[in-house]
ZAMARGU-4260 file (C-alpha; in steps of 0.2 Angstrom, whole numbers, plus 5000, padded with zeros to 4 digits):
<rodrens>
0) 5805/5763/5233 | 5786/5765/5231 | 5776/5750/5226 | 5759/5750/5217 | 5746/5745/5229
5) 5730/5750/5220 | 5732/5740/5204 | 5725/5755/5193 | 5719/5756/5176 | 5736/5761/5169
10) 5747/5758/5184 | 5744/5765/5201 | 5753/5771/5216 | 5751/5768/5235 | 5734/5773/5242
15) 5741/5782/5258 | 5758/5791/5262 | 5762/5790/5280 | 5772/5804/5288 | 5790/5798/5291
20) 5789/5784/5279 | 5805/5790/5270 | 5810/5784/5252 | 5808/5794/5236 | 5793/5804/5231
25) 5793/5799/5213 | 5795/5810/5198 | 5778/5805/5191 | 5765/5793/5198 | 5748/5788/5193
30) 5734/5785/5206 | 5718/5776/5203 | 5701/5785/5206 | 5683/5782/5202 | 5684/5790/5185
35) 5701/5783/5180 | 5718/5790/5186 | 5726/5806/5191 | 5744/5809/5190 | 5756/5818/5201
40) 5772/5826/5193 | 5787/5833/5201 | 5793/5846/5188 | 5811/5846/5195 | 5812/5827/5198
45) 5810/5815/5212 | 5811/5821/5230 | 5819/5812/5244 | 5806/5812/5258 | 5818/5808/5272
50) 5821/5823/5283 | 5810/5834/5271 | 5798/5846/5280 | 5783/5842/5269 | 5785/5823/5273
55) 5791/5823/5291 | 5781/5828/5307 | 5785/5845/5313 | 5774/5844/5329 | 5767/5834/5343
60) 5753/5824/5334 | 5764/5815/5321 | 5756/5823/5306 | 5766/5830/5292 | 5760/5841/5277
65) 5758/5825/5267 | 5745/5818/5279 | 5731/5830/5273 | 5738/5832/5255 | 5739/5814/5249
70) 5745/5811/5231 | 5732/5797/5229 | 5719/5811/5232 | 5726/5824/5220 | 5736/5832/5235
75) 5720/5834/5245 | 5709/5821/5254 | 5694/5811/5249 | 5681/5804/5260 | 5683/5787/5252
80) 5702/5787/5257 | 5698/5794/5274 | 5685/5780/5278 | 5697/5767/5272 | 5710/5774/5283
85) 5699/5774/5298 | 5695/5756/5295 | 5713/5751/5293 | 5720/5760/5308 | 5705/5759/5319
90) 5704/5778/5319 | 5722/5780/5325 | 5730/5788/5310 | 5736/5806/5314 | 5724/5813/5301
95) 5711/5810/5314 | 5720/5820/5327 | 5708/5828/5340 | 5714/5846/5337 | 5705/5847/5320
100) 5702/5830/5313 | 5687/5828/5325 | 5672/5839/5326 | 5679/5846/5343 | 5694/5841/5353
105) 5684/5838/5369 | 5673/5824/5361 | 5676/5806/5364 | 5690/5803/5352 | 5688/5784/5350
110) 5671/5787/5343 | 5668/5787/5325 | 5654/5800/5327 | 5666/5812/5334 | 5675/5813/5317
115) 5659/5813/5307 | 5662/5829/5297 | 5680/5823/5292 | 5673/5805/5287 | 5657/5811/5279
120) 5662/5827/5271 | 5681/5827/5271 | 5681/5843/5283 | 5695/5849/5294 | 5690/5860/5309
125) 5696/5878/5307 | 5696/5888/5323 | 5698/5907/5320 | 5700/5920/5334 | 5685/5931/5336
130) 5685/5946/5335 | 5699/5945/5322 | 5716/5953/5326 | 5718/5970/5318 | 5700/5971/5312
135) 5685/5979/5320 | 5669/5968/5316 | 5655/5977/5307 | 5643/5964/5313 | 5637/5953/5328
140) 5638/5934/5327 | 5627/5923/5336 | 5628/5904/5337 | 5611/5898/5332 | 5615/5879/5331
145) 5630/5870/5337 | 5629/5851/5332 | 5648/5848/5335 | 5648/5857/5352 | 5663/5867/5348
150) 5656/5884/5346 | 5648/5884/5363 | 5662/5874/5371 | 5669/5882/5387 | 5686/5878/5381
155) 5686/5880/5362 | 5670/5891/5359 | 5665/5909/5357 | 5664/5912/5375 | 5679/5903/5381
160) 5695/5911/5388 | 5702/5912/5370 | 5686/5916/5360 | 5685/5907/5343 | 5673/5902/5329
165) 5675/5885/5323 | 5670/5882/5304 | 5673/5866/5294 | 5682/5866/5277 | 5689/5854/5264
170) 5709/5854/5263 | 5714/5863/5247 | 5726/5854/5235 | 5744/5857/5237 | 5748/5856/5219
175) 5748/5867/5204 | 5752/5882/5215 | 5764/5890/5203 | 5748/5896/5194 | 5739/5901/5211
180) 5753/5910/5221 | 5757/5928/5218 | 5771/5933/5230 | 5764/5940/5246 | 5747/5944/5239
185) 5740/5926/5236 | 5724/5925/5246 | 5727/5907/5250 | 5715/5896/5260 | 5696/5897/5258
190) 5695/5913/5267 | 5710/5921/5259 | 5718/5923/5276 | 5736/5918/5271 | 5746/5930/5260
195) 5759/5918/5255 | 5765/5899/5255 | 5777/5903/5269 | 5764/5911/5280 | 5752/5896/5276
200) 5766/5883/5280 | 5770/5892/5297 | 5751/5892/5302 | 5749/5874/5297 | 5764/5868/5307
205) 5758/5878/5323 | 5740/5873/5322 | 5737/5857/5311 | 5753/5849/5316 | 5753/5857/5334
210) 5772/5861/5333 | 5779/5870/5348 | 5788/5883/5337 | 5788/5889/5319 | 5797/5879/5306
215) 5815/5884/5302 | 5820/5894/5287 | 5827/5878/5279 | 5811/5869/5282 | 5800/5883/5275
220) 5811/5883/5260 | 5809/5864/5257 | 5790/5866/5259 | 5788/5880/5247 | 5800/5873/5234
225) 5791/5857/5234 | 5773/5865/5233 | 5779/5876/5218 | 5785/5861/5208 | 5772/5848/5211
230) 5757/5847/5198 | 5742/5836/5199 | 5729/5833/5185 | 5718/5819/5178 | 5728/5808/5166
235) 5715/5794/5161 | 5697/5791/5161 | 5688/5774/5161 | 5678/5779/5146 | 5689/5792/5137
240) 5706/5782/5139 | 5722/5792/5141 | 5718/5810/5140 | 5735/5818/5141 | 5741/5815/5123
245) 5751/5829/5115 | 5740/5828/5100 | 5724/5830/5111 | 5718/5845/5121 | 5734/5848/5131
250) 5727/5840/5147 | 5737/5831/5160 | 5752/5836/5172 | 5765/5836/5159 | 5756/5850/5149
255) 5752/5859/5165 | 5769/5858/5172 | 5777/5863/5155 | 5767/5878/5153 | 5757/5871/5138
260) 5742/5875/5148 | 5739/5886/5163 | 5725/5887/5175 | 5708/5888/5167 | 5702/5904/5159
265) 5718/5913/5153 | 5726/5915/5136 | 5734/5898/5137 | 5718/5890/5142 | 5710/5898/5126
270) 5721/5885/5117 | 5713/5872/5127 | 5696/5877/5121 | 5702/5877/5103 | 5712/5860/5105
275) 5696/5851/5110 | 5691/5853/5092 | 5701/5837/5090 | 5688/5828/5101 | 5673/5835/5093
280) 5660/5825/5084 | 5658/5831/5066 | 5641/5833/5057 | 5636/5816/5049 | 5646/5805/5061
285) 5637/5790/5068 | 5640/5781/5084 | 5659/5783/5087 | 5661/5771/5101 | 5662/5773/5120
290) 5679/5782/5120 | 5676/5794/5106 | 5658/5798/5111 | 5665/5802/5128 | 5678/5813/5121
295) 5665/5822/5110 | 5655/5825/5126 | 5669/5833/5135 | 5673/5844/5120 | 5655/5850/5121
300) 5657/5853/5139 | 5672/5864/5137 | 5662/5875/5126 | 5648/5876/5140 | 5662/5880/5153
305) 5670/5894/5143 | 5656/5902/5133 | 5639/5898/5141 | 5634/5914/5149 | 5623/5917/5164
310) 5619/5931/5177 | 5629/5933/5193 | 5625/5948/5203 | 5618/5957/5188 | 5633/5954/5177
315) 5636/5941/5163 | 5648/5927/5168 | 5654/5910/5163 | 5661/5896/5173 | 5678/5902/5168
320) 5675/5919/5175 | 5677/5912/5193 | 5689/5898/5189 | 5702/5907/5178 | 5720/5909/5181
325) 5724/5922/5195 | 5706/5923/5201 | 5708/5925/5220 | 5694/5936/5225 | 5682/5928/5238
330) 5664/5926/5232 | 5648/5921/5239 | 5641/5907/5228 | 5628/5901/5240 | 5636/5886/5248
335) 5638/5894/5265 | 5624/5908/5267 | 5608/5899/5268 | 5590/5901/5274 | 5588/5894/5292
340) 5576/5880/5287 | 5588/5875/5273 | 5604/5874/5283 | 5613/5857/5284 | 5610/5850/5301
345) 5627/5843/5304 | 5636/5860/5302 | 5635/5875/5313 | 5623/5889/5310 | 5626/5907/5314
350) 5616/5923/5313 | 5624/5938/5307 | 5617/5955/5312 | 5626/5969/5303 | 5629/5986/5310
355) 5618/6000/5304 | 5634/6010/5299 | 5641/5996/5289 | 5639/5992/5270 | 5626/5978/5270
360) 5629/5961/5262 | 5626/5964/5243 | 5613/5950/5242 | 5606/5947/5259 | 5605/5964/5268
365) 5609/5966/5286 | 5602/5951/5295 | 5605/5933/5288 | 5611/5916/5292 | 5627/5907/5287
370) 5635/5891/5291 | 5653/5898/5287 | 5656/5917/5288 | 5670/5914/5276 | 5681/5929/5272
375) 5671/5940/5285 | 5680/5930/5299 | 5696/5938/5294 | 5691/5956/5288 | 5676/5958/5300
380) 5666/5966/5286 | 5647/5962/5284 | 5649/5962/5265 | 5662/5948/5266 | 5651/5936/5275
385) 5650/5919/5267 | 5663/5923/5253 | 5675/5909/5249 | 5690/5910/5237 | 5686/5898/5222
390) 5696/5882/5221 | 5706/5874/5208 | 5697/5862/5195 | 5711/5849/5193 | 5711/5831/5197
395) 5693/5832/5203 | 5689/5814/5202 | 5702/5810/5215 | 5696/5822/5228 | 5677/5821/5231
400) 5667/5828/5239 | 5666/5846/5232 | 5664/5864/5238 | 5672/5871/5254 | 5659/5862/5265
405) 5659/5845/5255 | 5641/5847/5251 | 5642/5840/5233 | 5646/5822/5233 | 5648/5821/5214
410) 5653/5832/5200 | 5635/5831/5193 | 5630/5838/5210 | 5641/5853/5207 | 5634/5856/5190
415) 5616/5854/5197 | 5620/5866/5211 | 5626/5880/5200 | 5612/5877/5187 | 5599/5880/5201
420) 5608/5893/5210 | 5610/5905/5195 | 5595/5899/5185 | 5606/5894/5171 | 5594/5882/5162
425) 5606/5869/5157 | 5599/5855/5146 | 5602/5837/5151 | 5615/5835/5138 | 5624/5851/5143
430) 5624/5845/5161 | 5632/5828/5155 | 5644/5837/5144 | 5650/5849/5157 | 5652/5835/5170
435) 5662/5825/5158 | 5673/5840/5154 | 5676/5842/5173 | 5681/5824/5174 | 5696/5825/5162
440) 5704/5840/5170
</rodrens>
């Protein structure tokens, strides 16, 4: 049986789930995070972890799917948890496996510095073959700066016997996938390279778990079934209290799993916007106290999210435009393509030179810099360079930092980035309100 180790605000489950620990993965459990608690709900009931392919190692490095999709971190990973895990295990936990839990496998693995991108940004190394199989590149790619040493490595780099580009990305949450997956056309992962949960599970076992062979049909079915029935969302806030009441704005895992609310931005999410009226502050109201004032702020933030318009590529958009149900189109939001002098010094920097015959990048032309070519590493298209599939916005306080490269440490940093990037012009109150809205999802 699971025991509460974190002593949370309203309960709290164990802070780390080891591969092969066995026992029952509970029907529902709450886990403490800096803003309150997130809950994990298994729609079809508790799951026995013993012998289950999501919870048992499938390869040589003793990892399992659960290793990088921790329930206490909203079925992803947070840097706070990773740093505690490094301290607790002296860096020996399988999450720090050399293959991708370090900046490069040929670095000294006992050194904390060799795992800096995972510990500081929560990033896993993703090595992608170059050129991509089945696609003729429309551009040349040059390694301008290689702080990890992996892109210029004689063993793992672009000029090795198996040429590859190493980029570094956040693990995506393995929850709420019933609203993300669309058969064999799901565009999973940051670059949309996986068409289905099954293909993603196979690739994860062979690469991240270093399995010698692909999982069996039964193992794949276990993984898919579990990922399609697990839901994660924030359930309590230290200022707003329990946020998942049936009389409230239909937040929390129960409403999400039951179909009361779907991913943000579709018809059902419209009911979320309307239901926030119950939290709104009415004209003439004085100070409502900490809880109700916070809820009123989150309600105002929902209006900012769904209705505040700004220009993206010459078209009017809202936050919900890119974070709605079924949105799987990779987009260049400006976190990866950067001016050379503004590039993050701890991440690789590449120079892209597009062929004269290719369609140029819609915003940057034919010659530009990027720290992650994104979708272009799969398609080979110049116009796709830097494009990333939008992420879910659930259980956010459990899984900082944010963006695919972990460049935003807080949700306020996320809001500030978009405000500057798209020249939105949020007021200080709008920023606070939008941040509080994101905190309760």
